Every structure is written in structure tokens, then in C-alpha cells.
Backbone as JSON, one array per atom type, in Angstrom:
{
  "sequence": "MRIRRRSFRVTPMSKRDFYDVLGVSRNANADELKKAYRTLAKKYHPDQNQGDKEAEQRFKELNEAYDVLKDEQSPGPPCRR",
  "N": [[-0.74, 29.06, -44.72], [-1.56, 26.7, -42.37], [-3.17, 25.81, -39.4], [-2.73, 23.79, -37.4], [-4.71, 22.21, -35.61], [-5.04, 20.68, -32.21], [-7.07, 18.18, -30.19], [-7.06, 17.68, -26.62], [-8.04, 15.71, -24.72], [-9.51, 15.63, -21.12], [-9.47, 13.28, -18.82], [-10.44, 11.58, -15.55], [-9.1, 8.8, -14.14], [-9.18, 6.83, -13.74], [-12.73, 5.55, -12.82], [-13.25, 4.0, -10.42], [-14.76, 4.69, -7.31], [-12.73, 6.75, -5.31], [-12.19, 6.14, -2.27], [-12.29, 3.06, -2.42], [-11.2, 2.48, -3.95], [-8.11, 2.63, -2.06], [-9.22, 0.52, -0.41], [-9.93, 1.94, 2.23], [-12.92, 3.48, 4.81], [-15.41, 5.86, 4.5], [-16.32, 7.22, 5.87], [-13.43, 7.77, 6.43], [-10.63, 9.04, 8.09], [-7.24, 11.62, 7.4], [-4.93, 10.81, 8.64], [-5.1, 7.15, 8.73], [-5.93, 7.54, 5.08], [-3.39, 8.22, 4.81], [-1.89, 6.01, 5.77], [-2.73, 3.68, 4.46], [-2.7, 4.95, 1.54], [0.11, 4.82, 1.73], [0.98, 2.02, 1.76], [-0.04, 0.32, -0.02], [1.05, 1.38, -1.95], [4.03, 0.62, -2.37], [3.84, -1.32, -2.48], [2.92, -1.99, -4.77], [4.45, -0.1, -6.71], [6.52, 1.14, -9.11], [9.4, 0.64, -8.59], [9.11, -2.06, -7.61], [8.28, -3.9, -8.58], [8.83, -4.33, -12.02], [8.25, -3.88, -14.65], [5.9, -5.02, -15.39], [3.11, -3.83, -16.42], [-0.07, -3.29, -15.35], [0.45, -2.98, -12.6], [2.23, -0.69, -13.03], [-0.02, 0.26, -13.9], [-1.91, 0.44, -11.84], [-0.57, 1.74, -9.85], [-0.42, 4.22, -10.21], [-2.82, 5.42, -10.12], [-3.21, 4.32, -7.61], [-2.53, 6.78, -7.29], [-3.65, 8.52, -7.96], [-6.2, 8.54, -6.41], [-5.34, 9.3, -3.95], [-4.41, 12.03, -3.6], [-7.06, 13.1, -4.4], [-8.08, 13.11, -2.38], [-7.03, 13.56, -0.05], [-7.03, 16.53, -0.27], [-9.39, 16.98, 0.4], [-9.76, 16.49, 2.94], [-7.87, 18.41, 3.72], [-7.81, 21.06, 5.56], [-8.01, 24.09, 3.33], [-6.78, 26.89, 2.76], [-6.22, 29.74, 4.97], [-8.26, 32.61, 6.11], [-8.56, 36.09, 4.32], [-8.45, 39.02, 6.66]],
  "CA": [[-0.08, 28.67, -44.0], [-2.39, 25.93, -41.88], [-2.24, 25.55, -37.9], [-3.04, 22.77, -37.08], [-5.15, 22.07, -34.03], [-4.93, 19.56, -31.78], [-7.75, 18.82, -28.86], [-6.86, 17.25, -25.47], [-9.53, 15.52, -22.98], [-9.01, 14.63, -19.71], [-10.63, 12.04, -18.25], [-9.46, 10.96, -15.04], [-8.12, 7.65, -15.59], [-10.29, 5.34, -13.84], [-14.31, 5.66, -13.08], [-13.48, 4.0, -9.61], [-14.24, 4.8, -5.7], [-11.6, 6.59, -4.85], [-11.73, 5.28, -1.47], [-11.75, 1.43, -2.7], [-9.01, 2.52, -3.87], [-7.37, 2.69, -1.13], [-9.42, 0.33, 0.17], [-10.84, 2.67, 3.19], [-14.41, 3.41, 4.38], [-15.95, 6.89, 3.64], [-15.58, 9.0, 7.06], [-11.64, 7.99, 7.29], [-9.87, 10.11, 8.42], [-6.39, 11.48, 6.66], [-3.59, 9.19, 8.99], [-5.47, 6.3, 7.95], [-6.18, 7.55, 4.38], [-2.36, 7.89, 4.46], [-1.34, 4.54, 6.56], [-3.62, 2.89, 2.74], [-1.93, 4.44, 0.08], [1.51, 4.17, 1.62], [0.68, 0.38, 2.38], [-0.35, 0.19, -1.24], [1.87, 2.55, -2.66], [4.85, 0.34, -1.76], [3.19, -2.72, -3.07], [2.43, -1.72, -6.85], [5.99, 0.9, -7.65], [6.93, 0.11, -10.43], [10.57, -0.59, -9.01], [9.82, -3.14, -6.49], [6.84, -4.55, -9.87], [9.3, -4.06, -13.65], [7.66, -4.29, -16.37], [4.18, -5.48, -15.0], [1.61, -3.28, -17.01], [-1.19, -4.2, -14.4], [0.89, -2.89, -11.02], [2.25, 0.25, -13.32], [-1.6, 0.71, -13.89], [-2.87, 0.16, -10.37], [0.01, 2.37, -8.72], [-0.8, 5.99, -11.32], [-4.62, 4.85, -10.29], [-2.6, 5.04, -6.47], [-1.7, 8.64, -6.25], [-4.84, 10.49, -7.97], [-7.32, 8.55, -5.39], [-5.01, 9.23, -2.64], [-4.38, 13.59, -4.65], [-8.14, 13.94, -4.47], [-9.11, 12.74, -0.96], [-6.5, 14.33, 0.73], [-6.88, 17.91, -0.53], [-10.54, 17.42, 0.57], [-8.98, 16.37, 3.34], [-7.67, 19.73, 3.83], [-8.61, 22.64, 5.56], [-7.86, 25.45, 2.66], [-6.66, 28.08, 3.04], [-6.83, 30.17, 6.03], [-8.76, 32.93, 5.65], [-7.95, 36.49, 5.21], [-9.42, 39.76, 6.3]],
  "C": [[-1.79, 27.6, -43.23], [-1.95, 25.93, -40.81], [-3.43, 24.68, -38.39], [-3.26, 21.91, -35.81], [-5.29, 20.73, -32.7], [-6.08, 19.6, -30.25], [-7.31, 17.58, -27.61], [-8.28, 17.36, -24.95], [-8.75, 15.04, -22.24], [-10.26, 14.29, -19.09], [-9.63, 11.24, -17.08], [-9.18, 9.4, -15.49], [-8.29, 6.27, -14.41], [-11.6, 6.45, -12.86], [-14.49, 5.05, -11.71], [-13.71, 5.12, -8.59], [-13.1, 4.82, -5.61], [-10.94, 6.17, -3.19], [-12.16, 3.8, -1.29], [-11.04, 1.56, -3.14], [-7.74, 2.07, -3.29], [-7.91, 2.15, -0.38], [-9.93, 0.82, 2.0], [-12.27, 3.26, 3.29], [-13.86, 5.26, 4.28], [-15.64, 8.78, 4.64], [-13.53, 8.22, 7.84], [-11.27, 8.77, 6.93], [-8.4, 10.16, 7.59], [-4.87, 10.18, 6.94], [-4.14, 8.01, 8.68], [-6.18, 6.47, 6.38], [-4.68, 7.67, 3.71], [-1.49, 6.77, 4.34], [-2.04, 3.97, 5.0], [-2.88, 3.56, 2.25], [-0.35, 3.92, 0.87], [1.61, 3.25, 1.69], [0.99, 0.26, 0.96], [0.58, 0.59, -2.64], [3.48, 1.68, -2.66], [5.01, -1.02, -2.49], [3.07, -2.46, -3.88], [3.54, -0.62, -7.4], [6.34, 0.47, -8.1], [8.4, 0.31, -10.48], [10.58, -1.18, -8.65], [8.3, -4.22, -8.04], [7.65, -3.98, -11.28], [8.74, -4.69, -13.95], [6.35, -4.95, -16.0], [4.3, -3.45, -15.26], [0.81, -3.18, -15.8], [-0.57, -3.45, -13.59], [1.34, -1.26, -11.52], [0.44, 1.64, -12.78], [-1.52, 1.44, -12.59], [-1.65, 1.18, -9.34], [0.26, 4.05, -9.51], [-2.24, 5.64, -10.48], [-4.59, 5.02, -8.59], [-3.58, 6.43, -6.29], [-2.57, 9.53, -7.23], [-5.28, 9.97, -7.35], [-6.96, 9.49, -4.68], [-4.78, 11.29, -2.42], [-5.67, 13.77, -4.43], [-8.5, 13.76, -2.69], [-8.11, 14.13, -0.29], [-6.62, 15.84, 0.4], [-9.09, 18.27, -0.17], [-10.12, 17.18, 1.8], [-8.69, 17.17, 4.32], [-8.57, 21.17, 4.63], [-8.97, 23.82, 4.17], [-7.66, 25.89, 3.47], [-6.95, 28.72, 3.95], [-7.14, 31.73, 4.8], [-8.35, 34.15, 5.86], [-9.01, 37.95, 5.3], [-8.37, 41.05, 5.96]]
}
């Protein structure tokens, strides 16, 4: 019996700059990122734009950008000694 292996490539949804996606400057703080994300997420949410594939794609791009940038802003786990 032969087993077929599938290869999956994980690629980012966009090659755009995440700061540009959210429309904020590179020195934006966590509150500015959150505000920009929430504003754009409301605008492009699939429930608000039913059937609009472009808005759905934009919403996914916004989520990816915010997930990456909010993790960049967090200080990380505390050190244990």
C-alpha cells in the first residue's frame, strides 16, 4: 500500500506592510493599534458585507496584521528565576 504525502506551504495572507494595512505609523502604541483595528474590522466585517469577497479578504488581512503587531507590542512572559 502506498501512502500519498501532501505538502502544505504556509504563506502569509499578504506581503503588505502590517502598519499600512492598519493605517497607523510605525511608532504607534498598543492603544492606537487597537483603535485602528477595531474601526477597520467593523467596516470590513463579513456580517456587514455579506457576499463581498473583497471585504472578507480585507478582514482576514486586518486580523493577521493586528495579531502580529499586538504580539510585537507585548512585553512577553515574565522571567522566572
